[in-house]
N, C-alpha and C positions, 0 to 999 in steps of 0.2 A: 570328803567333799563330793566324790563321784556318787556315793550312795544318796546323799541329800539331793543332788541334781536329778538322779533317777526317780526318787520319790516325788519331787516337785513335778517332774515330767508326767508321772502317772496321776498325781493328785489333781492338778489343774483341769485336765479334760473331764475327769470324773465330777468335780464340783460344777464345772460349766454345764455339763449334761444334766445334772440334778436340778440346777436353777432353771434351765430351759424346759425340762420335761415336767417339772413339778410347780405349776403356777400357784398352788396353794401355799407355797412357802413364803409368799409375799407378806409384808407386815399386815396385821389385822386392820389397821386404819386405812390401808390402800383401797381406793375406790377402783372399780373396774374402769378400763379405758372407755372413752365415749363410744367407740365401735363395739366393744364388748357389752356396754350398757344397752345399746340398741338390740343386740342379739338376745340378751337376757329379757328385755321387755317384750320382744317378739315371742320368746319361749313362754313367758308369763301369760300373754294374751292368747296365744294359739294353743299351747299344750295344757297349761293350767286351766285356761278358760274353757277347754272342752269338757271338763268335769265340774269346775267351780262356777261356771257360767261366764259368758263373754263379758258381762259387767261385774263379775266377781261377787255377785249377790247370792251365789249358791246354785246348786243343781244336784248332780250325783254327789259331789263333794260339798263340804260346808262353805259358807260365805267367807270371802277373803277381803271384806271391807275393813276400813280403818276402825269402825265402831265394833265390829265383831272380833277384831284382833287386839283391841286395846288392853284387855286384861290378861292376855296370854303372854307368858315369858318369852322373850326373844330366843333364848337358848332352846326352848322346847320347839318353837316354830322352825328354827334352823335345823334341828335334828329331824323333824318331820319331813322337811324338804329333802334333806340329804339321804335319810334312811327309809323314808316311807312309813306306812303304818301296816305292819303285817296283819293279815286277815281282812284287809279292806282293799278297795280299789286304788288307794294311794300308793303309787310306786316310788322307789328310791330314785333320786336325781343326782346322786353323788358322781356318777360317771360323766355327767354333763356340766357340772359346776363345782367350784371350790367352796369351802366353808365361808370364806369372805364374800363370795358372790351371793351365796344364800342369805347371808346377813344383810347384804345390800338390798336384796329383794324384800326382806322383811321390813327394812326401814322404808322402802318405797311404798309397800302396802300399808304400813301403819301410819304413814304420813299422807295417804290418799293421793300419791303422786303417780302420774302415768308418764310424765316427761320430766326427768330429774334436772334437765337444763333450765327449767323455769325458776 
């Protein structure tokens, strides 16, 4: 019994730390919190907009309008956001967002939403 108690004592903090430090472990259907959504939208407008155009109609990067993304597979778009495009100006954003957050941004762009609360 002492061995089990010691294992539980070690296991619980490790699991708690993993949950707190790895937000990407959330369920795939979880939306970002409203505060995180605002952060992601700011990132989209300011950082993505610097290459894809402030209105997302293109610039150095390709357009990110709903019409231009309609025929692109979501998985491919998420991978491009997370891992970038080697040999191009498109950097990886994996250090700044989870896969679920990238998926949420793809949904926002494909639905031509800038305010998901609407």
